[in-house]
C-alpha positions as CSV (number, residue, x, y, z in Angstrom):
1,M,117.7,108.9,142.3
2,S,115.3,110.1,139.6
3,Q,112.4,107.9,138.3
4,S,114.1,107.3,134.9
5,A,117.4,106.4,136.5
6,L,115.6,104.0,138.9
7,S,113.8,102.4,136.0
8,A,117.1,102.0,134.0
9,D,118.8,100.5,137.1
10,N,115.9,98.0,137.5
11,A,116.1,97.1,133.8
12,V,119.8,96.4,134.0
13,R,119.3,94.3,137.1
14,F,116.6,92.3,135.4
15,L,118.6,91.7,132.3
16,T,121.8,90.7,134.1
17,R,120.4,88.5,136.9
18,R,121.5,84.9,137.1
19,Q,120.3,81.6,138.5
20,G,123.7,80.9,139.9
21,K,125.2,83.2,142.5
22,K,128.4,84.1,140.7
23,R,128.8,82.0,137.6
24,L,126.5,81.6,134.6
25,S,124.6,78.4,134.7
26,T,123.5,76.4,131.6
27,A,120.0,77.8,132.0
28,D,121.4,81.3,132.0
29,I,123.4,80.7,128.8
30,L,120.5,79.1,127.0
31,T,118.2,81.9,128.1
32,Y,120.5,84.7,126.9
33,A,121.2,82.9,123.7
34,Y,117.4,82.5,123.0
35,L,116.8,86.2,123.8
36,I,119.6,87.4,121.6
37,F,118.5,85.1,118.8
38,G,114.9,86.3,119.1
39,T,116.0,89.9,119.2
40,I,118.0,89.5,116.0
41,I,115.1,87.7,114.3
42,M,112.6,90.4,115.3
43,F,114.7,93.6,114.8
44,G,117.3,92.5,112.3
45,P,115.0,93.1,109.2
46,V,114.0,96.5,110.6
47,A,117.6,97.5,111.2
48,W,118.5,96.3,107.7
49,L,115.6,98.3,106.2
50,V,116.7,101.5,108.0
51,I,120.4,101.1,107.0
52,S,119.5,100.2,103.4
53,S,117.4,103.3,103.1
54,F,120.6,105.3,103.1
55,K,122.3,103.2,100.4
56,P,122.6,104.4,96.8
57,E,120.6,102.6,94.1
58,R,123.5,100.5,92.9
59,G,124.4,99.6,96.5
60,L,121.1,97.7,96.9
61,I,121.7,95.3,94.1
62,E,125.4,94.6,94.5
63,F,126.6,91.1,95.5
64,P,127.8,90.3,98.1
65,P,125.6,92.8,100.0
66,T,127.2,95.2,102.5
67,L,125.8,96.1,105.9
68,L,126.8,99.8,105.9
69,P,125.7,102.3,103.2
70,Y,128.8,102.7,100.9
71,W,128.7,105.4,98.3
72,Q,130.9,105.6,95.2
73,Q,133.4,108.4,95.3
74,N,133.5,110.5,92.1
75,V,135.3,113.5,90.8
76,L,134.2,116.3,88.4
77,I,136.7,116.6,85.5
78,E,136.7,119.4,83.1
79,G,135.4,118.4,79.7
80,Y,132.9,115.8,81.1
81,E,129.3,116.8,82.0
82,N,128.8,114.3,84.8
83,P,131.1,113.3,87.7
84,L,133.2,110.2,87.0
85,D,133.5,107.3,89.4
86,L,136.9,106.7,91.0
87,Y,138.6,103.3,91.1
88,D,141.9,101.9,92.5
89,V,143.3,100.1,89.5
90,T,146.0,97.4,89.7
91,L,148.1,97.8,86.5
92,E,150.1,95.0,84.8
93,D,153.4,96.1,86.4
94,G,151.8,95.6,89.9
95,T,151.4,99.3,90.7
96,T,148.1,100.8,91.8
97,R,146.7,104.0,90.4
98,R,143.5,105.9,91.2
99,L,141.7,106.4,87.9
100,A,138.2,107.7,86.8
101,Q,135.9,105.7,84.6
102,V,134.8,107.3,81.4
103,S,132.8,104.5,79.9
104,R,132.4,100.7,80.1
105,V,131.7,98.0,77.6
106,G,131.3,94.5,78.9
107,I,134.2,93.7,81.2
108,M,136.4,96.5,79.8
109,A,136.4,100.1,81.0
110,R,138.0,103.2,79.6
111,M,139.6,105.1,82.4
112,I,141.7,108.3,82.7
113,D,143.9,109.9,85.3
114,P,142.0,112.7,87.1
115,E,145.2,114.6,87.5
116,N,146.0,114.3,83.8
117,P,142.7,114.1,82.0
118,S,144.2,115.1,78.6
119,A,146.2,111.8,78.5
120,E,145.1,108.9,76.4
121,P,142.4,106.7,78.2
122,I,143.5,103.4,79.5
123,Q,141.6,100.1,78.8
124,V,141.2,98.3,82.1
125,N,139.6,94.9,82.9
126,I,137.0,95.5,85.6
127,N,138.4,92.6,87.6
128,Q,141.6,94.6,88.1
129,R,140.0,97.5,89.9
130,Q,138.3,98.2,93.2
131,P,135.8,101.1,93.7
132,V,136.8,103.9,95.9
133,R,133.9,104.1,98.4
134,Y,133.1,105.7,101.7
135,V,130.5,105.2,104.4
136,N,127.9,107.9,104.2
137,F,124.4,108.1,105.8
138,S,123.2,110.5,103.2
139,L,119.7,111.8,103.1
140,D,119.7,111.9,99.3
141,N,117.2,109.0,99.0
142,Y,114.8,110.8,101.4
143,T,115.0,114.2,99.7
144,G,114.9,112.8,96.2
145,A,111.8,110.7,97.1
146,I,110.0,113.6,98.7
147,Q,110.6,115.7,95.6
148,Q,109.1,113.0,93.3
149,F,106.5,111.8,95.9
150,P,103.6,113.9,97.2
151,F,104.4,112.7,100.7
152,L,102.4,115.4,102.6
153,T,99.2,114.6,100.6
154,Y,99.5,110.9,101.2
155,L,100.4,111.5,104.8
156,M,97.3,113.6,105.3
157,N,95.1,111.0,103.7
158,S,96.6,108.3,106.0
159,I,96.0,110.4,109.0
160,I,92.4,111.1,108.1
161,V,91.7,107.5,107.4
162,T,93.4,106.3,110.5
163,I,91.8,108.7,113.0
164,A,88.3,108.5,111.5
165,A,88.4,104.7,111.2
166,T,89.7,104.4,114.8
167,L,86.9,106.6,116.2
168,V,84.2,104.8,114.3
169,T,85.7,101.4,115.3
170,L,85.7,102.4,119.0
171,L,82.1,103.7,118.8
172,V,80.6,100.7,116.9
173,N,82.6,98.0,118.8
174,S,81.9,99.5,122.2
175,M,78.2,99.8,121.6
176,A,78.1,96.1,120.4
177,A,80.1,95.0,123.3
178,F,77.9,96.9,125.7
179,G,74.8,95.2,124.4
180,L,76.3,91.8,124.4
181,S,77.7,92.1,127.9
182,K,75.1,94.0,129.9
183,Y,71.8,93.1,128.3
184,R,70.1,89.7,128.6
185,F,68.0,88.6,125.6
186,R,67.4,85.5,123.6
187,G,70.1,84.6,121.2
188,R,72.8,86.9,122.8
189,D,75.4,84.1,123.0
190,A,74.6,82.9,119.5
191,I,75.1,86.4,118.1
192,F,78.4,86.7,119.9
193,L,79.6,83.3,118.5
194,L,78.5,84.4,115.1
195,I,80.6,87.6,115.4
196,L,83.6,85.5,116.5
197,S,83.1,83.0,113.7
198,T,83.8,85.8,111.2
199,L,87.4,85.6,112.3
200,M,87.7,82.4,110.3
201,V,86.5,84.0,107.1
202,P,89.5,84.9,104.9
203,V,89.6,88.6,103.8
204,S,89.9,87.5,100.2
205,V,86.5,85.9,100.3
206,I,84.7,89.2,101.1
207,L,86.7,91.6,99.0
208,I,84.5,91.4,95.9
209,P,81.1,91.6,97.7
210,A,82.4,94.5,99.8
211,F,83.6,96.3,96.7
212,L,80.2,95.8,95.0
213,V,78.5,97.3,98.0
214,I,80.9,100.3,98.1
215,N,80.4,100.8,94.4
216,E,76.6,100.8,94.7
217,V,76.6,103.5,97.4
218,G,79.1,105.6,95.4
219,W,82.0,105.4,97.8
220,V,84.6,104.3,95.2
221,N,87.4,106.9,95.0
222,N,86.3,108.3,98.4
223,L,88.0,108.0,101.7
224,I,84.7,107.1,103.3
225,G,84.9,103.9,101.3
226,V,88.2,103.0,103.1
227,I,87.0,104.1,106.5
228,I,83.6,102.5,106.9
229,P,83.9,98.8,105.8
230,G,86.5,97.9,108.4
231,A,84.8,99.8,111.3
232,A,83.3,96.7,113.0
233,T,85.9,94.2,114.0
234,P,85.2,90.9,115.8
235,T,88.5,91.3,117.7
236,G,87.4,94.6,119.0
237,V,84.0,93.3,120.0
238,F,85.5,90.4,121.8
239,L,88.1,92.5,123.6
240,L,85.6,95.1,124.8
241,R,82.9,92.6,125.8
242,Q,85.2,90.6,127.9
243,Y,86.4,93.7,129.7
244,M,82.8,95.1,130.2
245,L,81.8,91.8,131.8
246,T,84.1,92.8,134.7
247,I,82.1,96.0,135.3
248,P,79.6,95.3,138.2
249,D,76.0,95.2,137.0
250,E,75.1,97.0,140.3
251,L,76.6,100.3,138.9
252,I,74.2,100.1,135.9
253,E,71.2,99.3,138.2
254,S,72.1,102.3,140.4
255,A,72.3,104.6,137.4
256,R,68.9,103.4,136.2
257,I,67.4,104.0,139.7
258,D,68.8,107.6,139.5
259,G,66.9,108.0,136.2
260,A,69.8,107.7,133.8
261,T,69.0,106.7,130.2
262,E,70.6,103.8,128.5
263,W,72.7,106.2,126.4
264,R,73.8,108.1,129.4
265,I,74.8,104.8,131.2
266,Y,76.8,103.8,128.1
267,W,78.5,107.2,127.7
268,Q,79.1,108.3,131.3
269,V,79.5,104.9,133.1
270,I,80.6,102.2,130.8
271,L,83.0,104.0,128.5
272,P,85.1,105.7,131.4
273,L,85.4,102.4,133.2
274,A,86.4,100.6,130.0
275,S,89.1,103.1,129.1
276,P,92.0,100.6,129.4
277,A,90.4,98.2,126.9
278,L,89.4,101.1,124.6
279,A,93.0,102.4,124.7
280,T,94.2,98.9,123.7
281,L,91.7,98.7,120.9
282,A,92.6,102.2,119.7
283,I,96.3,101.3,119.4
284,F,95.4,98.1,117.5
285,S,93.1,100.0,115.2
286,V,95.7,102.7,114.5
287,M,98.2,100.0,113.5
288,W,95.6,98.2,111.3
289,R,94.4,101.2,109.5
290,W,97.8,102.8,109.0
291,N,99.3,99.7,107.6
292,D,96.3,98.7,105.5
293,F,97.2,98.3,101.8
294,L,94.9,95.9,100.0
295,W,91.5,97.6,100.6
296,P,92.7,101.2,99.8
297,L,94.4,99.8,96.7
298,I,91.0,98.4,95.5
299,V,88.8,101.3,96.4
300,L,91.1,104.2,95.4
301,N,92.5,104.8,91.9
302,R,93.0,108.6,92.0
303,S,96.5,109.5,93.2
304,E,95.4,112.5,95.2
305,L,93.4,110.1,97.5
306,F,96.1,107.5,98.0
307,T,97.3,106.6,101.5
308,L,101.0,106.3,102.2
309,Q,101.0,102.5,101.8
310,V,99.3,102.7,98.4
311,G,101.4,105.7,97.3
312,L,104.6,103.6,97.6
313,N,103.5,101.8,94.5
314,A,104.3,105.0,92.5
315,F,108.0,104.0,92.7
316,Q,107.3,100.5,91.2
317,G,107.2,100.8,87.4
318,D,106.8,98.2,84.7
319,L,110.5,98.1,83.8
320,N,112.2,99.8,86.7
321,T,111.6,99.8,90.5
322,Q,113.2,102.5,92.4
323,W,114.1,100.5,95.5
324,H,116.2,103.2,97.1
325,Y,113.2,105.6,97.2
326,I,110.8,102.8,98.3
327,L,113.0,102.0,101.3
328,A,113.3,105.7,102.3
329,M,109.6,106.2,102.1
330,T,108.9,103.0,103.9
331,V,111.1,104.2,106.8
332,L,109.2,107.5,106.9
333,T,105.9,105.6,106.8
334,L,106.9,103.4,109.7
335,L,108.0,106.3,111.9
336,P,104.6,107.6,113.0
337,I,103.2,104.2,114.0
338,T,106.5,103.3,115.7
339,I,106.3,106.5,117.8
340,V,102.7,105.9,118.7
341,F,103.3,102.3,119.7
342,A,106.4,103.2,121.7
343,I,104.4,105.8,123.7
344,L,101.3,103.8,124.2
345,Q,102.5,100.2,124.3
346,R,102.0,100.0,128.1
347,Y,98.3,100.4,127.6
348,I,98.3,97.2,125.5
349,T,99.7,95.0,128.3
350,T,97.5,96.7,130.9
351,G,94.3,96.3,128.8
352,I,95.0,92.7,127.8
353,A,96.1,91.7,131.3
354,T,92.9,93.0,132.9
355,T,90.5,91.8,130.2
356,G,88.2,89.0,131.5
357,M,89.3,89.4,135.1
358,K,86.6,89.4,137.7
C-alpha cells in the first residue's frame, strides 16, 4: 500500500472510531455533532465566499439569498440592442408563457414573446412571473475584474512586501532571540518582559507616531515603508527565544573554543538548529504581511504601489460597490496564502509543539 493510501486509511479510521464497540455512544454523537458544527462555523463563510464569487451582481443582493450561482437566462431579439431577460409568466387565464422583458416601471413590466417580437407588448405584474435561471459557475466575474483591475501589478507588490518583510522579520527576531537566550547580562529578563508587554499595546495607538517617523525618513509611497515598521514582532522574539533555550549551551562553548566568532555561531550553529521555529515564524509572517490592509492603506496612496488587499478598495465607489468583482478578487487573493498554508502547516504544529521543550 502506498504512503498516501496508508495515510488516507489512517485518517478514515481516526474519523470513524467509536467509544462503543458496535453502536454509537452518547459521547460519540456529541463529539461528531461538535466537530460538524465547528467545521460549518469555520469553513461555511469561506465556502459561501467562493460560491458567491461566481454569482452575477444581481444575484448577490436578491432576497431570499440562494446557495448556488443562478444566472438569468436571456435572449437576443432582433431590433433590441441588448439581450432581454426571460421570464415564465402566469397569465390571467392560468396559462404560462415564456416572455422577454423589454422594460419595467415599478411593479409593471412590458414583455414580448421572443417567437413573435413584432406583436404588441404585454403589461405584466412582476408578481405573476418567475425568472428563467440556470446554475452556472461562470468565470465572468474573474475575467471582468482582471480587465478592470491591475491584478498582476498588485500581486507583484504583495509578493515583494511579503517576501522582503518575512526575511527581515526572521533576521531581526532571530538575532534578538539569540541575544536574549544565549547571553547573560544585567536587565536581560527586563528587556524580554518589555518586548512582551508591547503585545498589550493596541495597533491604533502607534499608527500616527509610526506614520510620522515614516514620513520624516521619506518612506511614504514606498514599499520600504510597508516592509520595515512591522519587521520586529514580539510574538516572533518570544517564539524563537523559547526554542533557542532548548539548544544546549555546550554547543556554543565548543564553537567558541574552536575559534568561531559570535556571528558564525549565530549563522552556522543557532539558525540551522532553530529551523523548525524559523519555519513556523516564516509561515505566520507570510500570513500577516499578505493579509495586512491598514498599514499599507495609510502609507501608500499611489495605485501602482498598492498591494492586493488595498487594491480591492478600487471596486468600492462612493455610490456603487461592485461586490461581484470584490468577491472574485478576494478569492484570488486568498489562493496563494491558502496554498502556502496547506503545504507548510505541518511545520506550524512541529515548531509550536517543540518550542520550550528541554
